[in-house]
N, C-alpha and C positions, 0 to 999 in steps of 0.2 A: 394189608400187603405192603411190603417195603419196596421202595424204588431208590435208586442211587443216582445223583445228578453230578455231572462233571462241573467243577467250579470254573474251569477254563473256557468251555464252549457251550455248556448247557445241555449236552447229550444226556439222556436219561436211560439208565440200565434198569430194565424191568425183568425180573426173573420169569414172569409169565411168558415173556417173548424170547428171552435169551439173546444171543448175538450170533446169528448164523454166519456172518462174515468172518467170525473168528472161530467157528466150529463149536460154539457154546450152545448146548441144547436148551430148549424150553424147560423151565422148572429149576434151573441151576441158580441157587442162592448166590448173592454177590460174594459172600464170605468164602464160597467154594471155587470162585474163579481162580485160575492160576496166578501166582504172584506176578508173572511176567505179562499178564493181560493188560492191555492199554485201551484207552478210549478209541473206538473205531473211527470217530470223526476227527479228533485232533491229536491223538497219540499220547495224551496225558496218562500218567501212571494211576494205579488204583488209589494212591494217597490223595489224589486231587478230587476224589468223589466224596460227597456228603450224603448221608442217609436222610430220606424224606419219608413222611408217612402219607399214605393215600387216605383221603377223607372217606369215612364209612367202612374202614377195614377193621 
């Protein structure tokens, strides 16, 4: 399972959780997030996120 981490503040976007504060449903892959979506913690753009692999996936 992929997760994406904000390089600016460390917030982790996990598709299994989504982002309820932005209206993003559980199961929404990072690639499918709207281009205007921003980190809910610090406001960084999607470009500031890096893909991480979860061990055992």
